[in-house]
N, C-alpha and C positions, 0 to 999 in steps of 0.2 A: 590630115588627122594628127592631133598632138599626142605623142606617146607620153605616158606618165613618167615622172622622174622623181628622184629623191635626193635631198641634200642632208647629209648626216653630220651632226656635231656630237660625237660620243666622248664625253669626258673620261669614261672608264678606260679608253684606249690610250690615254696620255702616257702611261708607264710602260706601254708595250714597245717592242722594237719596231722599226719601220716596216719590215716584212710582215710582221704580225698585224700591224695596223692596216696594211693594204688588204690582207686576206680577210680580216674582220669586216671591213667595209664591203668587200665583194660578197661575202656570204650573207651578211645582214641586208645589204641592198637587194640582193636577189630574193631573199625571203619576203621583203616588203613589196617588191614590184610584181613578181610572178603571179601571185594569186589574183591580181586585178583582171587578168584575161580569162579566168576560169569561172564556170557556172557554179560548181560545187567547191567553194573556196576552202571549207573546213577539211574535206577529204583530201584536197590537193595539197594543203599545207602539211598534213601528216605524212603523206607519201613523199613529198619533196624533201622534207627534213630527213626522213629515214633513208632515202636513196641518194639524192643529189648533194644535199648539204653534208651528209655523213661521208660520202665518197670523196668530196673535195677536201674536207677537213682532215680525214685520215691520210690522204695523199700528201697534204702539206706537212703534217706532223711527221710522217714517215721520212721525209726528205729534209727536215729541219736540222740545220747544223749548229745552231746556237745552244746556249746552256739549257739544261732541262727545266730549270726554274722559270725561264722565259716562256718555254712551250707550255708549261703548266698554267702560268698566269694568263696566257692567251686563251687556253682552253676554258678556264673558269669564266672569263669574261664572255667568251662566245656562247657558252651554254647558258649563262645567266640571261643574256639578251634573247636567245632563242626561246627560253622558258617564259618570257614575258607574253608570248603568244599562247593563250590558254589551250588552243587546240593542238599544240605541239609539245606540251610539257612531258607527256609519257615518252614520246620519241626522243626528246632531249636527254632524258635519263639514260636511254639505251645508247645513244650516240656517245655520251660522256663515258659510259662504262667501257665501250669498245676502244675509245681513244686512250683512256687510262691504261688499258692493257697494252696498247701499242707502245706507250712510252714507259712501261714498266713501273707504274705507280698504283698502289692498292686503292680500290674504290673508296674505302672508308678511312684512308690515311689522313692525318691532320692537314697536310699540305694540299690535299685534293678538295677540301671543303671551301665553299664560297665564304668570303669575309667581306663585310662592307668596307670599302676603302676609307682610309683616313681623310680628313679634311685637307684639301690642298693648301700649301703655303705659297703665296704669291708675293714676289718682291716687285713693288710698283716702280715704274720709270727706271728700269735697269739700262745702263748705257754700255754698249759694246766698246771694248778697249781698242778695237781695230778700225771699225768703220763709223763708230759713234752713233749707230742706230739705237733709238730708245724704244723700249717696249716693256710690258709687264711680263716678268719671268716666273713660270711655274717651276718650283724647285723640285728636281728629280735627279736621277742618277747621271744622266747625260745632258748637260745644259750647254747649248750653243746658240749663237746669235741667229735669229730668224732671217736676217738679211744676208749675212756673209758666211754663216756656218762656222765662225770662229768661236772656240770654246771660251766660256767665261772663267777667269782665274778663280781658283777655290778661295783664296784669301779675301777677294772682294766680296764673293758670295757670303762668306762667313761673317764679315764685318756688317753687311746689310742684314743678315739673319739675326745677329745679336741686337741690332737696333730695333728690328721688327718685333723680336721676342720681348724686349724690355717694354715696348709699347703695349703689347698684348697682356703682359703681366700686370701692368699698372691698371689697365681696363678691368682686369679680373678683381682688383681690389676696390673698385668704386662701383657705384650703383647707377651710373649714367646710362641713358638709353642711346643705342647706336643703330645706324642703318644696317639692315641685313645685307644690302648689296655693296655699299661703298665704305662702310665703317665710319661714316660721318657722325660725330657726337651731336645729339640734339641740344640746341642752344637755348631753347625756350620750353615752356610747359604747355604750349597751345597747338603746335603743328601736329597734324595727324599722320603725316608722312614726310619723308626726307625731301627738302626743297631742292636738292641737287639732282637726285635720280628717281624720286618718287617711291623709293623703297620703303618697306615697313620698318617701324622701330622695334627693337628687341633689347633685352637686358644686356648691357655691355659685359657684365660679369659672366653670364651664362655663355655668351658667344665666345668670350676670351678663353674660358675653361676648355671648350671644345678645341679651340685653336692650339692651346698649350700642349694637348696630347699629340698634335701633329709635329710640334717642335721636338718633343721627346723622341719621336720616331726618327727624325732627321739627325738628332744628336749622335746616333750610331755612326754616321758617315762624316761628321764634322767635329773634330776634336775640340776646337775652341768653343763651339756652341755647347758641347757636352760639359766643358769646364764652367761655362756661364750658368747652365741649368743647375749644376751641382751647387753653385754658390747661392742660387736663389732658393732651392728646395731643401738644402741641408743646414 
C-alpha cells in the first residue's frame, strides 16, 4: 500500500529562519496529509487544528529563542496557510489569538496583521567567491551559497542590485512587452508567448513598477542602493 506524501515549495517561507521553516513544513504537511485517512474530513480538520496544530505551534513559540519579529513573521505565515483551508478558518483565528498572547503581542497591533509580501528580487547567475558555484540568488537578510554555505560579500550584492535596478527602471520607462516568467523582451509583434519559456507577455512598464517597490524596500539595508535610488527618484 502506497502512503500519500506531499512535496512543498512554499515561497512565503523564504524569509523565515531555518527552525521556523522546518516547523512550518511539519505543521502544514500534517494538515495536508492527516485528513486523507478520515471519513469526516471537515470535522477532523477543525479538531486537528484546534488541538494538535495549536499545541505544537504554542510549544514551539514558547521555546523559541530568536528575535520576536522572527516569531511573529513565522506565526503570520503559518496562520495564513492554515486559513487557506476553508473548514479551519475559525479555528485559525483562535490559534492566532492564543499564540499572540503567548508572545505578548496585541491581537490588533499593526505588526500582527497579515501583509502581502513584496515581490522577491532575484539576482541571476550569482557566483560564489569561495567555491564558484553559480545559482540564482533571492535577495534577503541572510544570503549564503547554496553549495558551501559561504556568505556572499555585501559589496558584490550591492553592485549587482544596482545593475538589476537600472535595468528595471529602464523597462519602466518604455512600453515593451516582457515575459512574466523570465523577463525576456518580445522582439516581434506576432508571438503569442515567450519563445524561451512559454510564459505570457505583460507590460514591461507595469511589471517594472512592481519590482521597483521591492528595490525601495531593500534600500533600507544597502546604503549604496539607497544612494542610487535617491539619484533616480529625486
